[in-house]
C-alpha positions as CSV (number, residue, x, y, z in Angstrom):
1,X,0.0,0.0,0.0
2,X,1.4,3.4,-1.0
3,X,0.9,6.6,0.8
4,X,-1.7,9.1,-0.3
5,X,-0.6,12.2,-2.3
6,X,-1.5,14.4,0.6
7,X,0.4,12.3,3.0
8,X,3.4,12.3,0.6
9,X,3.4,16.1,0.4
10,X,3.2,16.3,4.2
11,X,6.1,14.0,4.5
12,X,8.2,16.0,2.1
13,X,7.3,19.2,3.9
14,X,8.1,17.7,7.3
15,X,11.5,16.4,6.1
16,X,12.4,19.6,4.3
17,X,11.4,21.7,7.4
18,X,13.2,19.4,9.7
19,X,16.4,19.6,7.6
20,X,16.2,23.4,7.4
21,X,15.6,23.6,11.2
22,X,18.5,21.3,12.0
23,X,20.8,23.2,9.7
24,X,19.7,26.6,11.1
25,X,20.1,25.4,14.7
26,X,23.6,24.1,14.0
27,X,24.6,27.2,12.1
28,X,23.5,29.4,14.9
29,X,25.4,27.3,17.5
30,X,28.5,27.4,15.3
31,X,28.2,31.2,14.9
32,X,27.9,31.8,18.6
33,X,30.8,29.5,19.3
34,X,33.0,31.2,16.7
35,X,32.3,34.6,18.1
36,X,33.2,33.5,21.6
37,X,36.3,31.8,20.4
38,X,37.5,35.1,18.9
39,X,36.9,36.8,22.3
40,X,39.5,34.4,23.8
41,X,37.8,34.3,27.2
42,X,39.0,31.8,29.9
43,X,36.9,31.1,32.9
44,X,39.0,32.3,35.9
45,X,40.3,29.8,38.5
46,X,37.9,31.2,41.2
47,X,34.8,30.1,39.2
48,X,32.5,27.5,40.8
49,X,31.9,25.9,37.4
50,X,34.5,25.0,34.7
51,X,37.5,27.0,36.1
52,X,40.3,27.4,33.6
53,X,38.2,26.4,30.6
54,X,37.8,28.6,27.5
55,X,34.4,30.1,27.0
56,X,33.1,28.1,24.0
57,X,29.7,27.0,25.0
58,X,26.7,27.7,27.1
59,X,28.0,26.3,30.4
60,X,31.3,28.1,30.3
61,X,29.6,31.3,29.2
62,X,27.2,31.1,32.2
63,X,30.2,30.3,34.5
64,X,32.0,33.4,33.3
65,X,28.9,35.5,33.7
66,X,28.5,34.3,37.3
67,X,32.2,35.1,38.1
68,X,31.7,38.7,36.7
69,X,28.6,39.1,38.9
70,X,30.4,37.8,42.0
71,X,33.5,40.0,41.4
72,X,31.4,43.1,40.8
73,X,29.4,42.6,44.0
74,X,32.6,42.0,45.9
75,X,34.2,45.2,44.4
76,X,31.3,47.4,45.5
77,X,31.0,45.8,49.0
78,X,27.7,44.2,47.9
79,X,26.1,47.5,47.0
80,X,23.7,47.7,44.1
81,X,22.9,50.4,41.6
82,X,20.0,51.5,43.7
83,X,22.2,51.7,46.9
84,X,24.9,53.7,45.1
85,X,22.4,56.1,43.5
86,X,20.7,56.7,46.9
87,X,24.1,57.2,48.5
88,X,25.2,59.7,45.7
89,X,22.1,61.8,46.4
90,X,23.2,62.2,50.0
91,X,26.8,63.3,49.5
92,X,28.6,66.3,48.0
93,X,29.2,65.7,44.3
94,X,32.8,66.8,44.6
95,X,33.7,64.7,47.6
96,X,36.0,61.7,47.6
97,X,33.1,59.5,48.6
98,X,31.1,60.7,45.6
99,X,34.1,59.8,43.3
100,X,34.3,56.4,44.9
101,X,30.6,55.8,44.4
102,X,30.7,56.9,40.8
103,X,33.6,54.5,40.3
104,X,31.5,51.7,41.8
105,X,28.6,52.6,39.6
106,X,30.8,52.5,36.5
107,X,32.2,49.1,37.6
108,X,28.7,47.7,38.0
109,X,27.7,49.1,34.6
110,X,30.6,47.4,32.9
111,X,29.9,44.2,34.7
112,X,26.3,44.3,33.7
113,X,27.1,44.9,30.1
114,X,29.6,42.0,30.1
115,X,27.2,39.7,31.8
116,X,24.4,40.6,29.5
117,X,26.5,39.7,26.5
118,X,27.4,36.4,28.0
119,X,23.9,35.6,29.0
120,X,22.7,36.5,25.5
121,X,25.1,33.9,24.2
122,X,23.7,31.3,26.7
123,X,20.2,32.2,25.4
124,X,21.3,31.9,21.8
125,X,22.7,28.4,22.5
126,X,19.3,27.5,24.0
127,X,17.3,28.8,21.0
128,X,19.6,27.1,18.5
129,X,19.3,23.8,20.4
130,X,15.5,24.2,20.5
131,X,15.4,24.8,16.7
132,X,17.7,21.8,16.0
133,X,15.6,19.7,18.3
134,X,12.4,20.8,16.7
135,X,14.0,20.0,13.3
136,X,14.8,16.5,14.5
137,X,11.2,16.0,15.6
138,X,10.1,17.0,12.1
139,X,12.5,14.6,10.4
140,X,11.4,11.7,12.5
141,X,7.7,12.6,11.9
142,X,8.4,12.9,8.2
143,X,10.1,9.5,8.2
144,X,7.1,8.0,10.0
145,X,4.8,9.3,7.4
146,X,6.7,7.4,4.8
147,X,6.1,4.0,6.5
148,X,3.6,1.7,5.0
149,X,0.7,0.6,7.2
């Protein structure tokens, strides 16, 4: 028994979409990894996860982002942007304390920017894996549509 024309078209569509999704997911994963490789980032030894490893994947990017967060918090004595902003409103703008607070604010801003970039790569890895996984589901579904009953 052969499959119906509608079923055959659906199979072709599923396999084509699956192949496209797997290729797109793999290409996105490769693009993110290539960009991280060019940055030549190594997770520092004080990291809880993957110390000393190059940042070339989602776990190492996450580990690096966490180290940046921890170091920024330590550098500001645990103060947040809100804490620093409130403290700046209560001191003379030309004082040594104000200069120190502005330095802490700049450090937190830099850390936030770096963490955002790394977490964006973690998110991109997740989306690319999702797309490739969905493509695999389409490929399997398309292959099942080809089976005879």
